[in-house]
BAVEX-506210 format. One record per residue (C-alpha): residue number from 1; residue in three letters; x, y, z. Coordinates in Angstrom, 1 decimal, decimal comma. Layout:
<atoms>
{atom NUM 'ala' {X Y Z}}
...
</atoms>
This chain:
<atoms>
{atom 1 'met' {-0,1 -0,1 -0,1}}
{atom 2 'lys' {1,3 3,3 -0,9}}
{atom 3 'glu' {2,3 5,8 1,8}}
{atom 4 'phe' {0,5 8,9 0,9}}
{atom 5 'arg' {2,3 12,5 2,0}}
{atom 6 'lys' {0,7 15,7 3,0}}
{atom 7 'pro' {0,7 17,9 -0,1}}
{atom 8 'val' {3,1 20,9 0,1}}
{atom 9 'ala' {1,4 24,3 -0,3}}
{atom 10 'met' {2,2 26,0 -3,5}}
{atom 11 'val' {2,9 29,6 -3,8}}
{atom 12 'pro' {1,2 31,2 -6,6}}
{atom 13 'his' {3,5 31,6 -9,4}}
{atom 14 'his' {3,1 35,8 -9,8}}
{atom 15 'arg' {3,9 36,1 -6,1}}
{atom 16 'ala' {7,1 33,9 -6,2}}
{atom 17 'ile' {8,3 36,2 -9,0}}
{atom 18 'arg' {7,4 39,5 -7,0}}
{atom 19 'glu' {9,4 38,1 -4,0}}
{atom 20 'trp' {12,6 37,0 -6,3}}
{atom 21 'ile' {12,7 40,6 -8,0}}
{atom 22 'leu' {12,6 42,1 -4,3}}
{atom 23 'thr' {15,3 40,1 -2,9}}
{atom 24 'thr' {17,4 40,6 -6,1}}
{atom 25 'thr' {17,1 44,3 -5,8}}
{atom 26 'leu' {17,8 44,6 -2,0}}
{atom 27 'leu' {21,1 42,4 -2,5}}
{atom 28 'ala' {22,2 44,9 -5,6}}
{atom 29 'val' {21,5 48,0 -3,5}}
{atom 30 'gly' {23,4 46,7 -0,7}}
{atom 31 'cys' {26,4 45,7 -2,9}}
{atom 32 'phe' {26,1 49,3 -4,4}}
{atom 33 'val' {26,4 50,8 -1,0}}
{atom 34 'leu' {29,4 49,0 0,1}}
{atom 35 'ile' {31,3 49,4 -3,1}}
{atom 36 'ala' {30,6 53,3 -2,9}}
{atom 37 'ala' {31,5 53,4 0,9}}
{atom 38 'ala' {34,7 51,6 -0,1}}
{atom 39 'tyr' {35,3 54,0 -3,1}}
{atom 40 'arg' {35,0 57,2 -0,9}}
{atom 41 'his' {37,3 55,8 1,8}}
{atom 42 'tyr' {40,0 55,1 -0,5}}
{atom 43 'ala' {39,6 58,3 -2,3}}
{atom 44 'val' {40,1 60,1 0,6}}
{atom 45 'lys' {43,0 58,2 2,0}}
{atom 46 'thr' {44,9 58,4 -1,4}}
{atom 47 'ala' {43,8 61,7 -3,4}}
{atom 48 'pro' {44,8 65,2 -3,0}}
{atom 49 'gly' {42,0 66,9 -1,0}}
{atom 50 'gly' {40,0 63,3 -1,2}}
{atom 51 'tyr' {38,6 64,7 -4,7}}
{atom 52 'ala' {41,1 63,0 -7,2}}
{atom 53 'lys' {40,3 59,9 -9,0}}
{atom 54 'ala' {40,7 56,8 -7,3}}
{atom 55 'gly' {43,6 54,7 -8,5}}
{atom 56 'ser' {45,9 57,8 -9,2}}
{atom 57 'ala' {49,6 57,5 -8,0}}
{atom 58 'pro' {50,0 58,0 -4,1}}
{atom 59 'glu' {51,0 61,5 -3,7}}
{atom 60 'leu' {53,0 63,4 -0,3}}
{atom 61 'glu' {50,8 66,1 0,9}}
{atom 62 'val' {52,1 69,1 3,1}}
{atom 63 'thr' {49,4 71,6 4,1}}
{atom 64 'phe' {49,9 74,8 5,7}}
{atom 65 'leu' {47,0 75,6 8,0}}
{atom 66 'asp' {45,7 79,1 8,7}}
{atom 67 'val' {45,6 79,2 12,5}}
{atom 68 'gly' {46,3 82,8 13,2}}
{atom 69 'gln' {49,4 83,7 14,7}}
{atom 70 'gly' {51,3 80,4 15,0}}
{atom 71 'asp' {52,3 77,2 13,1}}
{atom 72 'ser' {50,7 74,1 12,1}}
{atom 73 'ile' {51,4 71,7 9,2}}
{atom 74 'phe' {49,5 68,6 8,4}}
{atom 75 'ile' {51,5 65,9 6,5}}
{atom 76 'arg' {50,2 62,7 4,6}}
{atom 77 'thr' {52,9 60,7 3,4}}
{atom 78 'pro' {52,2 58,4 0,1}}
{atom 79 'ser' {51,8 55,3 2,2}}
{atom 80 'gly' {49,2 57,0 4,5}}
{atom 81 'arg' {51,0 58,1 7,5}}
{atom 82 'val' {49,8 61,1 9,4}}
{atom 83 'val' {52,1 63,4 10,8}}
{atom 84 'leu' {51,1 67,1 12,5}}
{atom 85 'val' {53,9 69,5 13,1}}
{atom 86 'asp' {52,7 71,9 15,6}}
{atom 87 'ala' {49,0 73,0 16,3}}
{atom 88 'gly' {48,7 76,7 16,3}}
{atom 89 'pro' {47,7 78,6 19,6}}
{atom 90 'gly' {45,1 78,1 22,2}}
{atom 91 'lys' {42,9 81,0 23,2}}
{atom 92 'gly' {45,1 83,4 25,2}}
{atom 93 'glu' {48,3 85,5 24,7}}
{atom 94 'tyr' {48,9 84,7 21,3}}
{atom 95 'ser' {45,4 84,4 20,1}}
{atom 96 'arg' {41,6 85,3 20,8}}
{atom 97 'phe' {40,5 81,7 19,6}}
{atom 98 'asp' {41,7 78,2 20,1}}
{atom 99 'ala' {43,2 77,2 16,8}}
{atom 100 'gly' {43,3 73,5 17,8}}
{atom 101 'glu' {39,5 73,7 18,3}}
{atom 102 'arg' {38,3 75,8 15,5}}
{atom 103 'val' {40,5 74,9 12,7}}
{atom 104 'val' {43,0 71,9 13,3}}
{atom 105 'val' {40,5 69,3 14,6}}
{atom 106 'pro' {37,8 70,2 12,2}}
{atom 107 'phe' {40,3 70,1 9,1}}
{atom 108 'leu' {41,5 66,6 10,6}}
{atom 109 'lys' {37,8 65,2 11,1}}
{atom 110 'arg' {37,0 66,5 7,1}}
{atom 111 'met' {40,2 64,4 5,8}}
{atom 112 'gly' {38,7 61,4 7,8}}
{atom 113 'ile' {41,8 61,3 10,1}}
{atom 114 'arg' {41,4 59,2 13,2}}
{atom 115 'lys' {45,2 58,8 14,4}}
{atom 116 'ile' {47,8 61,2 14,1}}
{atom 117 'asp' {51,0 58,9 13,8}}
{atom 118 'thr' {53,4 61,5 14,8}}
{atom 119 'leu' {52,9 64,8 16,5}}
{atom 120 'val' {55,8 67,3 16,7}}
{atom 121 'met' {56,2 70,2 18,8}}
{atom 122 'thr' {58,9 72,3 17,2}}
{atom 123 'his' {59,5 74,3 20,4}}
{atom 124 'pro' {57,7 75,2 23,5}}
{atom 125 'his' {56,1 78,5 22,8}}
{atom 126 'ala' {52,3 78,3 23,1}}
{atom 127 'asp' {51,8 79,8 19,4}}
{atom 128 'his' {53,0 76,2 18,1}}
{atom 129 'tyr' {51,6 74,0 20,8}}
{atom 130 'gly' {48,7 75,5 22,3}}
{atom 131 'gly' {46,2 74,1 20,0}}
{atom 132 'met' {47,5 70,5 20,9}}
{atom 133 'phe' {45,1 70,4 24,1}}
{atom 134 'ala' {42,2 70,3 21,7}}
{atom 135 'leu' {43,5 67,0 20,0}}
{atom 136 'leu' {43,7 65,1 23,1}}
{atom 137 'gly' {41,2 62,5 23,5}}
{atom 138 'lys' {39,9 63,1 20,1}}
{atom 139 'phe' {42,6 61,4 18,2}}
{atom 140 'glu' {44,8 58,6 18,9}}
{atom 141 'ile' {48,5 59,8 18,9}}
{atom 142 'gly' {51,1 57,2 18,0}}
{atom 143 'glu' {54,3 59,4 19,4}}
{atom 144 'phe' {55,3 62,8 20,3}}
{atom 145 'leu' {58,4 64,3 19,1}}
{atom 146 'asp' {59,8 67,3 21,4}}
{atom 147 'pro' {63,5 69,2 21,3}}
{atom 148 'gly' {63,5 68,4 25,0}}
{atom 149 'gln' {64,6 71,6 26,0}}
{atom 150 'pro' {64,1 72,5 29,9}}
{atom 151 'tyr' {61,4 75,2 29,7}}
{atom 152 'pro' {59,7 76,7 32,9}}
{atom 153 'ser' {56,3 76,9 31,4}}
{atom 154 'glu' {53,3 75,5 33,3}}
{atom 155 'leu' {51,2 75,1 30,2}}
{atom 156 'tyr' {54,0 73,3 28,4}}
{atom 157 'glu' {54,1 70,9 31,4}}
{atom 158 'ser' {50,7 70,3 31,6}}
{atom 159 'leu' {50,6 69,0 28,1}}
{atom 160 'leu' {53,7 66,5 28,7}}
{atom 161 'glu' {51,6 65,3 31,9}}
{atom 162 'lys' {48,7 64,8 29,9}}
{atom 163 'leu' {50,2 63,0 27,1}}
{atom 164 'asp' {52,0 60,8 29,9}}
{atom 165 'lys' {48,7 59,8 31,1}}
{atom 166 'leu' {47,5 58,9 27,5}}
{atom 167 'gly' {50,4 56,5 27,4}}
{atom 168 'thr' {51,9 58,5 24,2}}
{atom 169 'pro' {55,3 57,5 23,4}}
{atom 170 'tyr' {57,7 60,3 24,2}}
{atom 171 'arg' {60,6 60,7 21,9}}
{atom 172 'leu' {63,7 63,4 22,1}}
{atom 173 'thr' {64,6 64,6 18,7}}
{atom 174 'arg' {68,1 65,5 17,8}}
{atom 175 'ala' {70,0 66,2 14,8}}
{atom 176 'pro' {71,8 64,7 12,6}}
{atom 177 'ser' {69,3 61,9 12,3}}
{atom 178 'thr' {66,6 60,7 10,0}}
{atom 179 'leu' {63,0 59,7 10,7}}
{atom 180 'asp' {61,5 56,7 9,3}}
{atom 181 'trp' {58,1 58,0 8,2}}
{atom 182 'asp' {57,6 56,3 4,6}}
{atom 183 'pro' {59,9 54,3 2,2}}
{atom 184 'ser' {59,1 56,8 -0,4}}
{atom 185 'met' {60,7 59,7 1,4}}
{atom 186 'leu' {63,9 60,9 3,3}}
{atom 187 'val' {63,2 63,0 6,3}}
{atom 188 'gln' {66,2 64,6 7,9}}
{atom 189 'val' {66,5 66,2 11,1}}
{atom 190 'leu' {68,7 69,3 10,8}}
{atom 191 'trp' {68,3 70,8 14,2}}
{atom 192 'pro' {68,5 70,7 17,3}}
{atom 193 'glu' {72,0 69,4 17,9}}
{atom 194 'glu' {73,2 68,3 21,2}}
{atom 195 'gly' {74,6 71,0 23,3}}
{atom 196 'his' {72,4 73,8 22,2}}
{atom 197 'leu' {69,5 73,7 24,5}}
{atom 198 'glu' {70,4 74,8 28,0}}
{atom 199 'asn' {69,7 78,5 28,7}}
{atom 200 'ala' {68,8 78,9 24,8}}
{atom 201 'asn' {66,2 81,1 23,4}}
{atom 202 'pro' {63,4 78,5 22,8}}
{atom 203 'asn' {62,9 79,6 19,0}}
{atom 204 'asn' {66,7 78,3 18,5}}
{atom 205 'val' {65,8 75,1 19,7}}
{atom 206 'ser' {63,2 74,6 17,0}}
{atom 207 'ile' {63,3 71,1 15,2}}
{atom 208 'val' {64,2 71,5 11,7}}
{atom 209 'leu' {63,1 69,2 9,2}}
{atom 210 'arg' {64,3 68,6 5,6}}
{atom 211 'ile' {61,6 66,3 3,8}}
{atom 212 'val' {62,6 65,0 0,3}}
{atom 213 'his' {60,0 63,2 -2,1}}
{atom 214 'gly' {61,6 62,5 -5,5}}
{atom 215 'asn' {63,1 65,9 -6,7}}
{atom 216 'asn' {61,0 67,8 -4,2}}
{atom 217 'val' {62,2 69,2 -0,8}}
{atom 218 'tyr' {60,2 70,7 2,0}}
{atom 219 'leu' {62,5 72,9 4,5}}
{atom 220 'leu' {60,3 73,3 7,6}}
{atom 221 'thr' {62,0 75,6 9,9}}
{atom 222 'gly' {59,8 76,3 13,2}}
{atom 223 'asp' {61,1 79,6 14,6}}
{atom 224 'ile' {64,9 79,5 14,1}}
{atom 225 'glu' {66,4 82,9 14,1}}
{atom 226 'met' {69,7 83,9 12,5}}
{atom 227 'glu' {72,1 82,4 14,9}}
{atom 228 'ile' {70,7 78,9 13,8}}
{atom 229 'glu' {70,7 79,8 10,3}}
{atom 230 'met' {74,2 80,4 10,3}}
{atom 231 'gln' {74,5 76,9 11,5}}
{atom 232 'leu' {72,7 75,6 9,1}}
{atom 233 'asn' {74,6 77,4 6,2}}
{atom 234 'ala' {77,1 74,5 6,8}}
{atom 235 'tyr' {75,1 72,2 4,7}}
{atom 236 'gln' {75,3 75,0 1,9}}
{atom 237 'ser' {73,7 73,4 -1,2}}
{atom 238 'gly' {72,2 70,7 0,9}}
{atom 239 'leu' {69,7 73,5 2,1}}
{atom 240 'arg' {68,2 73,9 -1,4}}
{atom 241 'ser' {64,4 73,5 -1,1}}
{atom 242 'thr' {61,6 73,5 -3,4}}
{atom 243 'val' {58,9 74,8 -0,5}}
{atom 244 'leu' {60,3 76,8 2,6}}
{atom 245 'lys' {58,3 77,3 5,6}}
{atom 246 'ile' {59,5 80,9 6,4}}
{atom 247 'pro' {61,1 80,7 9,9}}
{atom 248 'his' {59,8 83,0 12,7}}
{atom 249 'his' {56,5 84,2 10,9}}
{atom 250 'gly' {58,3 86,8 8,8}}
{atom 251 'ser' {60,2 88,3 11,4}}
{atom 252 'thr' {63,8 90,4 11,1}}
{atom 253 'thr' {65,4 88,1 13,4}}
{atom 254 'ser' {65,2 85,3 10,7}}
{atom 255 'ser' {65,3 84,9 7,1}}
{atom 256 'ser' {69,0 86,3 6,7}}
{atom 257 'gln' {70,3 87,1 3,3}}
{atom 258 'arg' {73,1 84,0 3,2}}
{atom 259 'phe' {70,7 81,5 4,6}}
{atom 260 'leu' {68,0 82,3 1,5}}
{atom 261 'glu' {70,8 82,2 -0,8}}
{atom 262 'tyr' {71,4 78,8 0,0}}
{atom 263 'val' {67,8 77,9 0,3}}
{atom 264 'arg' {66,5 79,5 -3,0}}
{atom 265 'pro' {63,0 78,1 -2,8}}
{atom 266 'arg' {60,5 77,7 -5,5}}
{atom 267 'leu' {57,8 78,9 -3,0}}
{atom 268 'ala' {57,9 80,1 0,8}}
{atom 269 'val' {55,1 80,0 3,0}}
{atom 270 'met' {54,6 82,5 5,7}}
{atom 271 'gln' {52,2 81,3 8,7}}
{atom 272 'leu' {51,0 84,4 10,8}}
{atom 273 'gly' {48,0 86,2 12,0}}
{atom 274 'ile' {46,2 89,0 10,3}}
{atom 275 'asn' {47,0 92,4 11,9}}
{atom 276 'asn' {49,0 90,5 14,5}}
{atom 277 'lys' {50,4 92,5 17,4}}
{atom 278 'phe' {54,1 91,7 16,7}}
{atom 279 'gly' {53,5 93,7 13,5}}
{atom 280 'phe' {54,7 90,5 11,2}}
{atom 281 'pro' {55,5 90,4 8,6}}
{atom 282 'glu' {58,2 93,0 9,1}}
{atom 283 'arg' {58,7 95,1 6,0}}
{atom 284 'ala' {62,5 94,4 5,5}}
{atom 285 'ile' {61,7 90,8 5,3}}
{atom 286 'thr' {58,9 90,9 2,5}}
{atom 287 'glu' {61,7 93,2 0,5}}
{atom 288 'arg' {64,2 90,7 1,0}}
{atom 289 'tyr' {62,1 87,6 -0,5}}
{atom 290 'arg' {60,9 90,1 -3,2}}
{atom 291 'ser' {64,7 90,7 -4,1}}
{atom 292 'phe' {65,2 87,0 -4,3}}
{atom 293 'glu' {62,1 86,7 -6,5}}
{atom 294 'ile' {60,5 84,1 -4,3}}
{atom 295 'pro' {56,9 83,8 -4,3}}
{atom 296 'val' {55,4 84,2 -1,2}}
{atom 297 'his' {52,1 82,6 0,1}}
{atom 298 'arg' {51,0 84,5 3,3}}
{atom 299 'thr' {48,2 82,6 5,4}}
{atom 300 'asp' {46,9 85,8 7,1}}
{atom 301 'leu' {46,0 86,9 3,2}}
{atom 302 'thr' {45,2 83,6 1,2}}
{atom 303 'gly' {44,6 81,3 3,9}}
{atom 304 'thr' {45,6 77,7 4,2}}
{atom 305 'ala' {47,9 76,4 1,6}}
{atom 306 'arg' {47,4 72,7 0,6}}
{atom 307 'thr' {50,8 71,4 -1,7}}
{atom 308 'phe' {50,7 67,8 -3,2}}
{atom 309 'ser' {53,9 66,4 -4,6}}
{atom 310 'asp' {54,1 63,5 -7,0}}
{atom 311 'gly' {57,8 63,5 -6,7}}
{atom 312 'asn' {58,3 65,8 -9,8}}
{atom 313 'arg' {55,8 68,8 -9,5}}
{atom 314 'ile' {54,1 70,1 -6,9}}
{atom 315 'lys' {50,6 71,4 -6,9}}
{atom 316 'val' {49,6 74,2 -4,7}}
{atom 317 'gln' {45,7 74,9 -3,7}}
{atom 318 'pro' {45,6 78,1 -1,7}}
{atom 319 'glu' {42,4 78,6 0,1}}
{atom 320 'lys' {42,0 82,0 -1,7}}
{atom 321 'gly' {43,2 82,2 -5,0}}
{atom 322 'thr' {43,9 80,4 -8,3}}
{atom 323 'pro' {45,9 76,8 -7,8}}
{atom 324 'phe' {49,2 76,7 -9,6}}
{atom 325 'thr' {52,0 74,1 -10,1}}
{atom 326 'ile' {55,8 74,5 -9,1}}
{atom 327 'his' {58,1 72,6 -11,4}}
{atom 328 'pro' {60,9 70,5 -10,3}}
{atom 329 'phe' {64,8 71,1 -10,0}}
{atom 330 'pro' {66,8 70,4 -13,2}}
{atom 331 'ser' {68,3 67,7 -11,3}}
{atom 332 'glu' {68,0 65,8 -8,1}}
{atom 333 'pro' {68,2 67,8 -5,2}}
{atom 334 'pro' {71,8 67,7 -3,4}}
{atom 335 'glu' {72,3 65,8 -0,2}}
{atom 336 'ala' {72,1 67,9 3,1}}
{atom 337 'thr' {75,5 66,9 4,5}}
{atom 338 'pro' {77,6 69,3 6,4}}
</atoms>
């Protein structure tokens, strides 16, 4: 005798088709959303400003932020390492606003940054590190680089204490040495040298970095004054740079004639606040750069300057004004060896 099974309920044909179409559509939309998100993440991580086409060659970005009367320089290496050199002033002696809170933090968030691999304080003057307090707790910090000058400042000591509580590795920076930031770059520390820290003007312990990417060279000088420029002149043609961060905001204490003769940049960037109480830039300095026919970008006039090096040319995108390109040296830049 045959065993009879209960018949399986059949779904009407048109209903099965509707369900199949709905399921297929949802899967397709989900895949599209995931692909689009991955593309946006890749574009932000690899393209200049996050707007270039995905798949373009990795570039070195060096952005000179407009933080008012102070310095802050954002660096993203071709491999994606994030470096911040200084963070502008906090609210107080140098500024009516906290540049960290108002400028640096929003910029980093727009760039999709969650971790600052290396935070550099060039020297212990608050117009360079006051804005760092706003970063703490908002971004992971991989290491903190400091010239390590004994300096009697409660604000500076407070910053070091907060970094220590967060477990941030602390690293003294001395010249001559190199920093392993990216295999496609050479990063040299040209200053400070051992024995020049005790009882020194804090400006003159500034960490000076020379960043070489292909044929392009950035020279970041902190606030060094003529005394240290004279020391660095020992490098002679090794100081030659494509982009110079003008030392000490355009003060007559810096940018000496001989120093500029050696550096001869294609572009100089001056970071300072509009109508600042120091009277920077001083006229003698603007005239000196003009006499050398060196184009100067001033953050007080044209805002933040974003620069992108492909190893040959450097594209410059000023916040106010027309983008332009700096062409490479006719040959590889000379080595910075004294």
